[in-house]
N, C-alpha and C positions, 0 to 999 in steps of 0.2 A: 536562513528561512526557518521560521518557527512554526511548529504545528501543535495544535492544542486539542486535546479531547475534552470538550466542554461539557462537563456533567454538572449543569447549574442546579443549584439547591440540593446537591448530594452531600449529605453530612457524614461526619466521621462516626465510628462505632459509639453508640451510646452505652453508658454504664448500665449493666443488667440486661443486655440483650439488644436486638435491633439489627438491621441490615447494614453492614459496613460497605463503603464505597471508597475507592481511592480518589483523593483530591489531586488529580493530575495537573501539573503546572506546565507551562509552555517548555518545550525542549528542542534542541537543535534537530533538523531533519536527519542527522546521522543516526539518531535514535529511532528512526522509523525502520520498519513497520511497527505499530503499537504493540507492546508486550501484552501478553494475556492478562486480563483483569482478574484480581483475586475476588472471588464471589463467596458469600456466606453459604455454607453447604445446606442449610435447612430448607427444604422444598416449600416450606410455609411461605417463604418469600419469593416463590415462583408465581408468575401469572397463572390463573386457572383457565380452564377451557372456555369459559364465557369471556375472558379478557382476550383471547386470541382470534376473535372474528375477523377474518381478513377483510372483509368489505368495510368494516368500521376503521380498522387500522390504515387501510389504503386512503381512505378519506382523510384520516388525521394527518398522515404524512403528506398527502397531496401532491404537489408538483416536485416534491424532493424525491420521489420514488424513481430510481434510475435502474432499469432492468439490466443494463450493462455491467452494473457493479453490485447489484443486490439480487437475492433470491430468496424466496419464501420457502421453497422445498430444496431437498438436497440436490445440488447441481451434479452434472456428469462430469467426472474428473477427466482431465487430459491425459493422454499417454506418453507425451513427449518429455524426454529428459531435460534438464537445465541447458546442457550444452546443444541439444537439438533445437530446442526452443530459441535459443540465442542465435543459432545459425539461420534458422528460418527467418527470424525477425531482421537479421542483418541482410539476408537476401531481398527482403521487401523494401528496406530502407534505403533511401537515395543517398548517394555518396555526398557528404558535407561539402559545403562551399570551400572552407578552409583547406580540405584535401584536394579539390579540384584546382585550387589556385597554386598548389605546392609545386615548387621547381624541383626536379629530381637532380641531385648532386650534392656535393659537399658544401655546407654554408659558406665557407670561406674560400672555396675553390671555384673553378669554371663550372658553368652549367654543362650537364651531360647531354648530348644529342641522342635521344632515343625516340624510336617510332611510337606512334600513337598507341599500338596494341600492346607494346612492352610497357609504356608509361601507365596504361590502364591497369596492367596486372600488378604493377608495383604499388600503385595507389590503393587497388583492391586489397592487396596483402597487408598494407598499413591499416586499412579499415577493419580488417579481421582481427586485429590486435587492440584497436582503440574503441571499437563499437561497445557501447553500454546499453543494452536493451533493459526495459522494465519487464520483468517476468511476472505473470499473474497467476495466483493460485486461490481456490476458493478456501475460505476460513469459516469455521462454525464459531459464531459469537455466543452461542448458548441461547436458551429460551428467554432470558431477560432482555434480549435485543430483538427489535423487529424492523425489517426483515432480519431473519436469523443468520443468513449467510452473506458474506461480503468477499468480492474479488479484490485481493490484496496484492500490491506490487512489491516485489524485491528487486535489488540490483544483482546482476549476474556477478558472482564473486568466486567461480571455481578456478580462476586463473588471474594473473596479472594482466592488465590492459596495456601495458607500455613495453617499449624496448629501449634500454635494458628494462628488466623487470624492476618492479618496485611500487608502481601506482596500481590502484584497484578501482572498480566502479563504485561510486558512492552517490546518494541521493543529493540532488540539487534543487528540486522543486516538488511541492507537494500540492494536493487539492484536498477539499474536505467534502464528505458526503453526509447528509443528514439522516440519522436513523431515529428510531424511538427506543428509549430505555425504560424498563419497568423499575420504578422507584417507590420504595416504601419508607414512610416516616412513621416514628413511634415504634412501639413493640407490643407483642402479645395481641390481646383483643382491641387494644387502642390504636393499632396501627392503621394508616391510610396509604393505599397504593394506587399509583396511576402511572400512565404512559407520559414520558416527557421527551422532548426532541433534544438530541445531543449531536454534535458534529464529530465525525471520526476522519482523522487525516490519512491519506493514502499517497504513497510514493508516485509521482507522475513523470519524473525525469531522472535519469542517472547519467553521470559523466565520469571519465577517467580522472582520478585525482589522487593527490598524495595522502 
């Protein structure tokens, strides 16, 4: 699966000055979440107060505004650790069909006769090792994105997800959210700046993989 941060019309650094932008190409979802974008440090290329009118920007972004993944103001951070969040997510997630169909016993030996309660405990134990939740944290994209804050997904990677160990949770699916990006063309007094729509990829599903 390929995910692309589409910064259309974003040019490379012009000789003599100007705002540089990374021309990001499609990359495998293994490279998600998106790395921090290198920004020109000159505040001259930041949007001014009159460019940050929320009502105007909401109208420009339109139906792409997703309050579940975007925030204009600083969001309240969660207190749970990665392991706690993973455990909580596993508790809410239904046991997958492939585990419910699993026969308990050696693959080349006889099927073990176990009670429903014991079988459920074995399957839940396996689920504890193979479950790969998407853990979300809020990220500040900086003043040159609107909305400024994005809820970005990561795969739980504090331990191996397989027995024996060796496999880890990795991204397998992604979705894109549309944001506004402050883009300047030209330099000095000749530059022209405006908000343009860009698509930002987010991890939406993780699986235990080699």
